[in-house]
C-alpha positions as CSV (number, residue, x, y, z in Angstrom):
1,M,0.0,0.0,-0.2
2,A,0.6,3.7,-0.5
3,P,2.1,5.8,2.5
4,A,0.1,7.8,4.2
5,L,-0.2,11.1,6.3
6,L,-2.2,11.9,9.6
7,Y,-2.3,15.9,9.4
8,V,-3.5,17.3,12.4
9,I,-4.2,21.2,12.8
10,T,-5.2,22.1,16.5
11,H,-5.4,25.0,19.0
12,P,-6.7,24.9,22.7
13,D,-10.0,26.8,24.1
14,K,-9.4,30.1,25.4
15,D,-9.9,28.8,29.0
16,V,-6.6,26.0,28.2
17,S,-3.3,27.8,28.7
18,E,-0.3,27.4,25.9
19,E,1.6,25.7,28.2
20,R,-0.6,23.0,29.4
21,Y,-2.0,22.8,25.8
22,H,2.3,22.2,24.3
23,D,2.9,20.3,27.6
24,W,0.3,17.7,27.0
25,Y,1.1,17.6,22.8
26,D,4.6,17.2,23.2
27,N,5.1,14.6,26.2
28,E,1.7,12.5,25.9
29,H,0.4,13.3,22.6
30,L,2.8,12.9,20.0
31,P,5.4,10.7,21.8
32,A,2.2,8.1,22.2
33,R,1.7,8.1,18.8
34,L,5.6,7.8,17.6
35,S,5.4,4.4,19.7
36,I,2.9,3.2,17.1
37,P,4.4,0.7,14.5
38,G,4.1,2.1,10.9
39,V,4.6,5.8,12.1
40,R,7.7,6.6,10.9
41,S,8.0,10.3,12.1
42,A,5.8,12.6,13.7
43,L,6.4,16.4,13.4
44,R,5.0,19.7,15.1
45,F,4.9,23.5,13.4
46,K,3.6,26.2,13.9
47,A,1.9,28.9,11.4
48,S,3.8,31.9,10.8
49,S,0.3,34.4,10.9
50,Q,-1.6,32.5,13.4
51,K,-1.8,30.9,16.4
52,K,-2.4,27.5,15.6
53,W,-0.2,24.5,15.1
54,L,0.0,21.3,12.6
55,A,1.2,18.0,13.3
56,Y,2.0,15.6,11.1
57,Y,2.7,12.0,10.7
58,D,4.3,9.5,8.2
59,M,2.9,6.5,8.1
60,D,3.7,3.4,5.9
61,S,0.0,2.9,5.3
62,E,-3.2,4.2,6.3
63,D,-3.8,0.8,7.9
64,V,-1.6,1.8,11.1
65,L,-4.6,4.1,12.1
66,K,-6.9,0.4,12.2
67,S,-3.6,-1.2,13.8
68,K,-4.8,-2.4,17.9
69,E,-1.8,-0.5,18.9
70,Y,-3.1,2.8,17.4
71,L,-6.9,1.8,18.2
72,S,-5.4,0.9,21.9
73,L,-4.4,4.9,22.3
74,K,-7.8,5.9,23.7
75,E,-8.3,3.5,26.1
76,K,-4.7,4.0,27.1
77,A,-5.2,7.6,27.3
78,S,-4.4,9.7,30.7
79,E,-6.8,11.9,32.7
80,N,-5.3,14.7,31.5
81,E,-5.4,13.9,27.9
82,R,-9.2,12.8,28.8
83,E,-9.8,16.0,30.1
84,L,-7.9,18.4,27.3
85,I,-8.7,16.9,24.4
86,P,-13.0,17.7,24.2
87,K,-11.1,21.5,24.7
88,V,-8.6,21.8,22.0
89,N,-10.2,22.1,18.6
90,M,-8.5,19.9,15.9
91,D,-8.9,19.8,12.0
92,R,-8.0,16.3,11.8
93,R,-7.4,14.5,8.2
94,V,-5.8,11.4,6.6
95,Y,-4.2,11.3,3.0
96,R,-2.6,8.7,1.0
97,Q,0.6,9.3,-0.9
98,I,0.3,10.4,-4.8
99,S,4.1,10.6,-5.6
100,S,7.0,12.1,-3.9
101,T,9.8,14.2,-5.4
102,G,13.7,14.9,-3.3
103,Q,14.9,13.5,-0.7
104,Q,14.2,13.9,3.0
105,A,16.8,16.0,4.7
106,A,18.5,14.5,7.6
107,S,16.8,17.3,10.0
108,P,13.2,18.5,10.2
109,P,12.1,21.3,7.8
110,K,12.6,24.8,8.5
111,T,10.0,25.8,6.5
112,V,6.7,23.9,5.2
113,L,4.4,25.0,2.4
114,V,1.1,23.6,2.4
115,V,-0.8,23.9,-1.0
116,E,-4.3,22.3,-0.9
117,M,-6.9,22.3,-4.4
118,T,-10.0,20.8,-5.4
119,P,-9.9,20.7,-9.3
120,Y,-12.9,20.3,-11.4
121,P,-13.2,16.6,-12.0
122,S,-13.3,16.8,-15.7
123,H,-9.8,19.0,-15.0
124,E,-8.2,16.1,-12.7
125,K,-5.8,14.5,-15.4
126,E,-4.8,18.1,-17.0
127,F,-4.1,19.2,-13.1
128,H,-2.0,16.5,-12.2
129,Y,0.0,16.6,-15.3
130,W,0.5,20.8,-14.7
131,Y,1.4,19.6,-11.3
132,D,4.2,16.9,-11.8
133,T,5.6,18.4,-15.1
134,Y,5.8,22.3,-14.5
135,H,5.0,23.4,-10.7
136,I,7.2,20.7,-8.5
137,P,10.6,21.4,-11.0
138,Q,9.8,25.0,-10.7
139,M,9.3,24.8,-6.7
140,A,12.4,22.4,-6.6
141,E,14.5,25.4,-7.7
142,V,13.7,27.7,-4.9
143,P,16.9,27.7,-2.6
144,G,16.8,25.5,0.5
145,W,14.1,23.1,-1.2
146,S,14.7,19.8,0.0
147,R,11.6,17.8,-1.1
148,S,7.5,18.1,-2.5
149,R,5.3,15.1,-1.7
150,R,1.3,15.3,-3.0
151,Y,-1.3,13.7,-1.6
152,E,-5.2,12.6,-2.1
153,L,-7.5,13.1,1.0
154,I,-8.6,10.0,2.5
155,E,-10.9,11.1,5.3
156,P,-13.3,13.0,6.2
157,V,-15.4,13.0,3.6
158,D,-17.9,15.9,2.3
159,E,-16.6,18.6,4.9
160,G,-15.1,21.2,2.4
161,V,-11.4,19.8,2.9
162,C,-9.7,20.0,-0.5
163,K,-9.2,17.0,-2.1
164,F,-5.3,17.0,-3.0
165,L,-2.5,18.5,-0.7
166,T,1.2,19.2,-1.4
167,I,3.4,19.4,1.7
168,H,6.9,21.5,0.3
169,E,9.9,21.4,2.7
170,F,12.9,23.2,2.9
171,D,15.8,23.5,4.8
172,K,16.0,26.3,5.1
173,E,14.3,29.2,7.1
174,D,12.1,31.8,5.2
175,A,12.9,30.1,2.3
176,L,9.9,31.4,0.3
177,K,11.0,35.2,0.7
178,D,13.3,36.6,-1.5
179,H,16.5,39.3,0.1
180,R,13.5,42.2,-0.1
181,G,11.1,40.1,2.1
182,H,8.7,39.1,-0.4
183,D,7.0,36.3,-1.1
184,R,9.1,34.0,-3.3
185,H,6.3,31.5,-3.7
186,G,4.6,34.2,-5.3
187,N,6.8,34.6,-8.3
188,V,6.2,30.6,-8.9
189,K,4.0,30.9,-12.0
190,W,0.7,28.8,-11.2
191,K,-2.2,31.4,-10.8
192,N,-3.2,31.6,-14.4
193,E,-2.3,28.3,-15.5
194,V,-4.5,26.7,-12.1
195,I,-7.3,29.0,-11.4
196,E,-9.2,28.3,-14.0
197,I,-9.7,24.3,-13.2
198,V,-9.7,24.6,-9.4
199,T,-13.1,24.5,-7.4
200,A,-11.1,25.2,-4.0
201,R,-7.8,26.3,-2.9
202,D,-5.9,27.1,0.3
203,R,-2.1,27.7,1.0
204,S,-0.4,28.2,4.2
205,I,3.1,28.2,5.9
206,W,4.2,26.7,8.9
207,E,7.5,27.3,10.8
208,P,9.4,24.4,13.3
209,Y,7.9,24.5,16.4
210,Q,10.0,25.2,20.1
211,P,9.4,24.1,23.2
212,K,9.2,27.2,25.0
213,N,11.2,25.6,28.1
214,G,12.4,22.2,25.7
215,H,15.2,20.6,26.5
216,S,19.0,21.7,25.0
217,G,20.4,19.6,23.4
218,V,18.0,17.8,22.0
219,H,17.7,16.7,18.1
220,T,15.7,15.1,15.4
221,V,17.6,13.2,12.9
222,F,15.8,11.2,9.5
223,H,17.8,8.2,8.5
224,N,16.9,5.3,6.9
225,G,13.3,6.0,6.9
226,M,13.3,6.5,10.8
227,Q,13.4,9.4,13.3
228,F,15.7,9.4,15.7
229,N,15.8,11.1,19.3
230,V,19.4,12.7,19.8
231,K,20.7,14.2,23.3
232,V,23.9,16.1,23.4
233,D,25.1,17.3,26.4
234,G,28.4,18.5,28.6
235,N,31.3,20.7,27.5
236,K,31.2,21.7,23.7
237,H,34.8,22.1,23.6
238,G,35.9,18.7,24.9
239,P,36.5,15.3,23.7
240,V,33.4,13.8,22.0
241,I,32.4,10.5,23.7
242,A,29.0,8.5,22.2
243,F,27.0,6.4,24.3
244,L,25.1,2.8,23.5
245,N,22.3,1.6,25.4
246,P,20.9,-2.1,26.0
247,L,18.1,-3.1,24.9
248,G,15.2,-2.0,26.7
249,S,16.5,1.1,27.9
250,N,16.8,4.7,26.4
251,L,19.4,7.3,26.5
252,S,18.5,8.6,30.4
253,V,19.9,4.6,31.8
254,W,23.1,6.8,31.1
255,D,22.3,9.9,33.2
256,K,24.4,9.6,36.5
257,L,27.6,8.8,33.8
258,V,26.6,11.8,31.7
259,E,26.6,14.1,35.0
260,A,30.0,12.6,36.3
261,L,31.8,13.0,32.6
262,A,29.7,16.6,31.5
263,P,32.4,18.8,32.7
264,R,35.0,17.6,30.8
265,Y,33.5,15.6,27.9
266,H,30.9,16.4,24.8
267,I,28.6,13.4,25.2
268,I,26.4,12.0,22.6
269,R,23.6,9.7,23.3
270,H,20.6,8.7,21.4
271,D,17.3,6.5,21.7
272,Q,18.0,3.1,19.4
273,R,15.3,1.9,17.3
274,G,11.7,2.1,18.6
275,H,12.9,3.3,22.3
276,G,12.3,6.4,24.1
277,R,11.1,9.0,21.5
278,T,12.9,7.5,18.2
279,S,10.0,5.7,15.8
280,Q,9.3,2.1,15.8
281,P,11.3,-0.2,13.0
282,T,9.3,-2.0,10.4
283,R,11.4,-5.0,10.5
284,N,13.9,-7.0,12.3
285,T,17.4,-5.1,12.7
286,S,21.4,-6.1,13.0
287,F,24.4,-4.6,14.6
288,S,25.6,-3.5,11.2
289,E,22.7,-1.2,10.9
290,L,22.7,0.0,14.5
291,A,26.0,1.0,13.9
292,D,24.9,3.0,11.0
293,D,22.1,4.5,12.6
294,L,25.0,6.0,15.1
295,A,27.3,7.2,11.8
296,A,24.4,8.8,10.9
297,I,24.0,10.4,13.7
298,F,27.3,11.6,13.5
299,D,27.3,12.8,10.2
300,Y,24.5,14.9,11.5
301,L,26.1,16.7,14.0
302,K,29.2,16.9,11.3
303,I,31.5,15.1,13.7
304,K,33.9,13.4,11.3
305,K,35.8,11.7,14.8
306,V,35.1,10.8,18.4
307,R,37.4,10.4,21.0
308,A,35.3,6.9,21.9
309,I,32.6,5.1,21.8
310,I,30.8,3.9,25.0
311,G,28.4,0.7,24.6
312,C,26.4,-1.2,27.1
313,S,24.9,-5.0,26.8
314,M,23.6,-4.7,22.9
315,G,25.5,-1.4,22.9
316,A,28.6,-3.0,23.4
317,I,28.6,-5.0,20.3
318,V,27.3,-2.5,18.4
319,A,30.6,0.0,19.6
320,L,32.6,-3.5,18.1
321,D,31.1,-3.4,15.0
322,F,31.2,0.1,14.4
323,A,35.1,0.4,15.4
324,L,35.5,-2.7,12.7
325,R,33.7,-1.0,10.0
326,F,34.9,2.8,10.9
327,P,37.8,2.7,12.8
328,E,38.8,6.2,11.3
329,R,36.0,8.1,12.8
330,V,36.8,6.8,16.7
331,D,39.8,6.7,18.9
332,K,38.8,4.0,21.0
333,I,35.8,2.0,22.0
334,I,34.9,0.6,25.6
335,P,32.4,-2.0,25.3
336,C,30.9,-3.5,28.4
337,D,28.8,-6.5,29.0
338,G,28.2,-7.2,26.1
339,Q,27.6,-10.9,25.2
340,P,30.8,-11.2,21.9
341,Y,28.7,-14.3,20.3
342,N,25.4,-16.0,20.6
343,P,25.5,-19.2,22.8
344,P,24.7,-22.3,21.6
345,D,21.2,-22.0,23.9
346,G,20.8,-18.2,23.2
347,K,18.1,-18.0,20.3
348,Q,16.4,-20.4,22.8
349,A,16.1,-18.0,25.5
350,W,15.6,-14.9,23.7
351,D,12.6,-16.9,22.3
352,A,11.3,-17.2,25.5
353,R,11.6,-13.7,26.7
354,I,9.7,-12.8,23.5
355,E,7.1,-15.6,23.7
356,L,7.0,-14.0,27.7
357,L,6.7,-10.6,26.0
358,Q,4.1,-11.4,24.0
359,T,1.6,-13.8,26.3
360,K,2.3,-11.9,29.7
361,G,2.9,-8.4,28.0
362,V,5.9,-5.9,28.5
363,A,5.6,-5.4,32.0
364,V,6.1,-9.0,33.0
365,L,9.4,-8.9,31.0
366,A,10.1,-5.4,32.8
367,D,10.1,-7.1,36.3
368,Q,12.2,-9.9,35.2
369,T,14.6,-8.1,33.4
370,A,15.1,-5.1,35.9
371,A,15.9,-7.9,38.7
372,R,18.2,-9.8,36.5
373,W,20.4,-6.7,35.5
374,F,21.5,-6.2,39.3
375,T,23.3,-7.7,41.9
376,P,21.0,-9.5,44.7
377,E,22.7,-7.6,47.3
378,W,22.0,-3.9,45.2
379,V,18.3,-5.0,44.8
380,Q,17.8,-5.8,48.7
381,N,19.0,-2.1,49.1
382,P,16.2,0.1,50.5
383,A,18.7,3.1,49.3
384,N,18.4,1.7,45.6
385,A,14.7,0.8,45.4
386,S,13.3,4.3,43.6
387,T,16.7,3.3,41.0
388,L,14.9,-0.2,40.5
389,K,12.2,0.9,40.0
390,A,12.8,3.6,37.3
391,I,14.7,1.4,35.4
392,R,12.3,-0.9,35.7
393,D,9.6,1.1,34.6
394,M,12.1,2.3,31.4
395,V,12.0,-1.6,30.5
396,A,8.0,-1.4,30.4
397,K,7.7,1.7,28.5
398,A,9.6,-0.6,25.2
399,T,7.1,-1.4,22.7
400,P,7.1,-5.0,22.0
401,S,7.5,-4.8,18.6
402,A,10.9,-3.1,18.8
403,F,12.2,-5.0,21.7
404,I,11.1,-8.3,19.2
405,A,13.0,-6.5,16.1
406,N,16.2,-5.6,18.0
407,A,16.1,-8.3,19.9
408,R,16.7,-10.5,16.3
409,A,20.2,-8.9,16.1
410,M,21.1,-11.6,18.7
411,D,19.5,-14.1,17.0
412,D,23.0,-15.4,15.0
413,Y,26.4,-13.3,15.8
414,N,29.5,-13.7,16.5
415,Y,32.3,-11.1,16.8
416,I,35.4,-13.2,18.4
417,P,36.6,-14.4,15.1
418,R,36.6,-10.4,14.1
419,G,38.1,-9.5,17.2
420,K,41.6,-10.1,16.0
421,D,41.1,-7.4,13.2
422,L,40.2,-4.5,15.6
423,K,42.7,-1.5,15.1
424,V,41.3,0.7,17.5
425,P,42.2,0.4,21.2
426,C,39.7,-1.2,23.5
427,L,38.8,-1.7,27.0
428,L,36.2,-4.5,27.7
429,V,34.6,-4.1,31.0
430,C,32.1,-6.4,32.8
431,G,30.3,-6.8,35.9
432,A,31.9,-9.5,37.9
433,Q,28.7,-10.6,38.9
434,D,27.4,-10.5,35.1
435,M,26.2,-13.5,33.0
436,P,28.4,-12.1,29.8
437,L,32.0,-12.4,31.9
438,A,33.0,-15.5,30.7
439,S,32.4,-14.7,27.2
440,M,34.0,-11.2,27.6
441,K,37.0,-12.9,28.6
442,E,37.6,-15.5,25.5
443,L,37.0,-11.6,23.4
444,A,39.8,-10.4,25.7
445,K,42.2,-12.9,24.8
446,V,41.9,-12.6,20.8
447,I,41.6,-8.6,20.7
448,P,45.3,-7.0,19.7
449,G,46.7,-4.7,22.7
450,N,43.2,-4.4,25.0
451,R,42.6,-5.0,28.4
452,L,39.6,-6.5,30.4
453,V,38.3,-4.4,34.1
454,E,35.9,-6.5,36.1
455,I,33.7,-4.2,38.3
456,E,33.3,-5.9,41.7
457,Q,29.7,-5.9,43.1
458,C,28.5,-5.4,39.9
459,G,26.0,-6.8,37.5
460,H,24.5,-6.0,34.2
461,L,24.5,-2.2,34.4
462,P,27.4,-0.4,35.8
463,M,26.4,2.9,34.8
464,V,23.8,2.2,37.2
465,E,25.0,0.2,39.8
466,Q,28.3,1.4,40.0
467,P,28.3,4.9,38.6
468,K,31.5,6.4,40.4
469,K,34.2,3.1,39.5
470,F,33.1,3.2,36.5
471,A,33.3,7.1,35.8
472,E,36.7,6.6,37.3
473,I,37.4,3.4,34.9
474,V,36.3,5.2,31.7
475,E,38.4,8.3,32.2
476,S,41.6,6.3,33.0
477,F,41.2,5.0,29.6
478,L,40.1,7.9,27.9
């Protein structure tokens, strides 16, 4: 089926403050939809001349809106959302894509021009020919143009909404104004050719919406048909280091280590596929694809080479893969608590976790995972109760489809034979009570010039269970 678009224009009633409206949309409404399988991206914009906002969601097809995951959003809505929805004016439309010209930029567009038209039925063929043959090529000549996409309305019907919609995206602010501040689009010839064959038309210009109190250093990066959530922290003049997360976690799992290292290092984190505020994968992934995601993020940030990549669990293997394939882009790597190969019973273990996820739900999997990640002594210490709950709740937020798609990267892999080819200095780190320790010792035997450090009284997540000790180990190597 053709790609589809969910297109929503909103503005709150006068008795709802803008602060509350945006907090709800940014932190509840939009992230919930981005977590739906088949939703590729979700972006917000503000009108250039009015107090209204646009959100559009790129989807694999309109069937996404009929999926059980999407339909369950209404049941899962918070009390806050249930109270606000009746107080927010919402113009909601669904479109099917007709065509796409150009390429999606790595970052969200800085100007969006939306043109809506309904031609007379007798002139529809002529309308499409004019649009594709003349108009879009003319728009492509406007400086900053990156992409034009055309859509046909699916719903609503018979409500005065134009039948066809075109979204022109520009990677430039004020792209539609010339050096005198005049509307550049007005110079693109179209009125005389089209005005006589359309019954209705509308045109609007939108700019990126920026939360007033948004987190600094947050970036949206597009790569391989997905929208990635990226966070940059620390000393912007310091050496650049990047963190890679365990399966089931988001970038917040590194918070304690970021706090310790931020005064001296420029730190990059991202939510991997389907986790946190990154869109959902549509198929099973691989370690090399996850490493490619990191390379694309470096490209977006214009970083040619980083001082170090530090990965935990699944992230450890991604760090290995990256260093083997892109040694010119990283000085050092620190893989920690990662299984370098799939053991004989590995696939069965992952199959069991996936079955548990599918039959009992992600909450049960989260309970087991959080308990398995730490030493019993740490879990039983009342001082760690809030941290343990935060980790458990983080895992519980992972969508089943994302967990499965990423877990399948671990069905069949072995980095032991490739270890001898590693040209980048490597420090292996593992919790002394963590299961992967034995296999990491095997890896240590084949990687030239590496060393393995065991952290006592530590399980699978040293950056959570032993953050101070782990930070000391990292800094001594860097």
